[in-house]
C-alpha positions as CSV (number, residue, x, y, z in Angstrom):
1,X,0.0,0.0,0.0
2,X,1.4,3.4,-1.0
3,X,-0.1,6.4,0.8
4,X,0.3,9.8,-1.0
5,X,1.3,12.8,1.0
6,X,-2.3,14.0,1.2
7,X,-3.3,10.9,3.1
8,X,-0.8,11.8,5.9
9,X,-2.0,15.4,5.9
10,X,-5.7,14.4,6.1
11,X,-4.9,11.9,8.9
12,X,-2.9,14.4,11.0
13,X,-5.4,17.2,10.5
14,X,-8.5,15.1,11.4
15,X,-10.1,15.6,8.0
16,X,-12.8,13.2,6.8
17,X,-10.6,10.9,4.7
18,X,-8.2,10.8,7.6
19,X,-10.4,8.2,9.3
20,X,-10.0,5.8,6.4
21,X,-6.2,6.4,6.4
22,X,-6.2,5.6,10.1
23,X,-7.6,2.1,9.4
24,X,-4.6,1.4,7.1
25,X,-2.1,2.7,9.6
26,X,-3.6,0.5,12.3
27,X,-3.4,-2.5,10.0
28,X,0.2,-1.7,9.2
29,X,1.0,-1.4,12.8
30,X,-0.5,-4.9,13.3
31,X,1.7,-6.1,10.5
32,X,-1.2,-7.0,8.2
33,X,-0.2,-4.6,5.4
34,X,2.9,-2.8,4.5
35,X,2.7,1.0,4.1
36,X,5.2,2.7,1.7
37,X,6.0,6.3,1.0
38,X,8.9,8.2,-0.6
39,X,11.4,10.2,1.5
40,X,9.9,13.2,-0.4
41,X,6.9,12.9,2.0
42,X,9.2,14.2,4.8
43,X,9.2,17.6,3.0
44,X,5.8,17.6,1.5
45,X,3.5,16.3,4.2
46,X,3.1,19.2,6.7
47,X,0.5,19.9,9.4
48,X,-1.6,22.8,8.4
49,X,-0.9,25.1,5.4
50,X,2.0,27.4,4.4
51,X,0.2,30.4,5.9
52,X,-1.4,28.7,8.9
53,X,0.8,25.9,10.3
54,X,-0.7,23.4,12.7
55,X,2.0,22.4,15.2
56,X,-0.1,19.5,16.6
57,X,-0.7,18.0,13.1
58,X,2.9,18.6,12.2
59,X,4.1,16.6,15.3
60,X,1.7,13.8,14.5
61,X,3.1,13.5,11.0
62,X,6.7,13.6,12.2
63,X,6.0,10.9,14.7
64,X,4.1,8.7,12.2
65,X,6.8,8.9,9.6
66,X,9.4,7.7,12.1
67,X,7.4,4.5,12.8
68,X,8.9,1.2,11.4
69,X,5.6,0.3,9.8
70,X,5.9,3.2,7.4
71,X,8.7,2.3,5.0
72,X,10.3,5.3,3.4
73,X,11.9,4.6,0.0
74,X,14.7,6.9,-1.1
75,X,14.3,9.1,-4.2
76,X,17.0,7.3,-6.2
77,X,18.2,7.8,-9.7
78,X,16.0,4.8,-10.7
79,X,12.9,6.4,-9.1
80,X,13.7,9.7,-10.8
81,X,14.0,8.1,-14.2
82,X,10.7,6.2,-13.7
83,X,9.1,9.6,-12.7
84,X,10.5,11.1,-15.9
85,X,8.9,8.4,-18.0
86,X,5.6,9.0,-16.2
87,X,5.8,12.7,-17.0
88,X,6.4,11.9,-20.7
89,X,3.3,9.6,-20.7
90,X,1.2,12.0,-18.6
91,X,2.3,15.5,-19.7
92,X,0.2,17.4,-17.1
93,X,1.7,15.4,-14.2
94,X,3.9,17.5,-11.8
95,X,7.3,16.3,-10.6
96,X,6.4,15.5,-7.0
97,X,3.3,13.6,-8.1
98,X,5.4,11.6,-10.6
99,X,8.0,10.8,-7.8
100,X,5.2,9.4,-5.6
101,X,3.8,7.1,-8.4
102,X,7.3,6.1,-9.5
103,X,8.1,5.1,-5.9
104,X,4.9,3.1,-5.7
105,X,5.8,1.3,-8.9
106,X,9.4,0.6,-7.7
107,X,8.3,-0.8,-4.4
108,X,5.7,-2.9,-6.2
109,X,2.8,-1.5,-4.2
110,X,-0.6,-3.0,-5.0
111,X,-2.6,0.1,-4.3
112,X,-1.8,3.9,-4.5
113,X,-4.2,5.8,-2.2
114,X,-4.6,9.5,-3.0
115,X,-7.3,12.2,-3.1
116,X,-5.4,13.9,-5.9
117,X,-7.3,12.1,-8.7
118,X,-6.7,14.7,-11.4
119,X,-3.4,13.0,-12.2
120,X,-4.6,9.4,-12.2
121,X,-8.2,8.4,-12.2
122,X,-9.7,6.1,-9.5
123,X,-9.5,2.6,-10.9
124,X,-6.7,3.3,-13.2
125,X,-3.7,1.0,-13.2
126,X,-0.3,2.7,-13.6
127,X,2.8,0.5,-13.9
128,X,0.9,-2.4,-12.2
129,X,-0.3,-0.1,-9.3
130,X,-4.1,0.3,-8.7
131,X,-5.1,4.0,-8.0
132,X,-7.9,4.7,-5.5
133,X,-9.1,7.3,-3.2
134,X,-8.7,6.6,0.5
135,X,-11.1,3.9,1.7
136,X,-11.5,2.0,4.9
137,X,-9.4,-1.1,5.5
138,X,-11.3,-4.1,6.9
139,X,-14.7,-5.5,7.2
140,X,-15.7,-8.2,4.8
141,X,-13.4,-6.8,2.1
142,X,-10.4,-8.6,0.7
143,X,-8.1,-7.1,3.3
144,X,-9.9,-7.8,6.6
145,X,-8.6,-6.4,9.9
146,X,-10.0,-7.7,13.2
147,X,-11.6,-5.0,15.2
148,X,-12.0,-2.4,12.5
């Protein structure tokens, strides 16, 4: 599972989609799924906005990204070249968004969760990675998590 930066921001800020992200984080903590992100998320996922920082949300993100159940993949030359290929294939795609998807492809994530669906549509498969908006982990779905 690859969580885009917006997922961490929504989770830390208590936004509506943050509740769905929380279910994935709990599943990862219980070692039922693996959560991936790029090291780029360290700079991109901030609590609050540029003009109105939220120190509580910022601290939550910093603590979460230091947990062992969130694997941060380095932005390597290989990832950057994959991102470049994506930008050629999707000319409106911005650099950071391309890095996120390239990392998801490189770590062989099954699913890429994002609310930024202007770059890749929900249900689209990019490099073998399914794109979806944040949804809840568990229940009677394919990925069930006891207690969720």
